[in-house]
N, C-alpha and C positions, 0 to 999 in steps of 0.2 A: 816804585817804592816811595814811601812817605817817611821822612825823618823829622822827628821833633827834638829840638836841641835847646836845653835850658829854658823851657817855656815857663813864663810866669804870667798870671792874670790876676789883677787886683782891681777892685771897685772901691774907690776912696781908700779908707784904711783897712778894708776887709780884703785879706789875701785869700784867693780861692785856690791857686796853684803856685808853687814856687820850685824852680829847677827841675821840671819834668823832662825826661829824656826817654824817647821811645823810637823804635824802628818797626814799621809795618812793611813786610816784604811781599813781593809778588807771589801769587799762587796760594795765598792763605786767606782764610776768612776770619775776621775779628768781630767781637761784640763788645759793647760798652755797657757795663752794668753798674748799678749803684742805687742808693736810696734816693727818694725824691729830694730835690734841691741840692744834690751832691755836686752838680756841675757837669753832668754828661753832655747836655745840649751845648753848653758854653764851650766845652772842649772840642766838640765837633764843629762848632762855628769858627773856632780859632784855626782848626785844621783846614777848613774849607776857604778861609780867607774872609769870611763874613765879619769876623771880629778880629781886630788887631791886638795881639798880645802886648802886655805891659813890657815884657822882656823876652828875649829868645827868638827862635826862628822855626819855621816849618818849611821843609823843602820837599817838593814833589818831583820825582824822576819818572819820566815816561819811557816805556819800552814799546817801540813801534813793531807791529807784526806785519809780515808780508804774506800774501796769498801764494 
C-alpha cells in the first residue's frame, strides 16, 4: 500500500500541489491522467522518492508473499 499524506510540491513561488492525500491499496491498478504540464511525472517522482516533496510524506508498506 502507498499512502500520500498532506503532500505539497512547490518550485519557487509556483505551487504545483498542496495538501494532497491519497491511498493506493494492494490488488488495484491505478492510472495517472492529465493535461501536458499538469504534474503527472512530478507526482510519480515524489511517490518514488526521486523528488523530495516540499511538505508531507509518502509511506510505502510492503506485503511479503510466501510460496
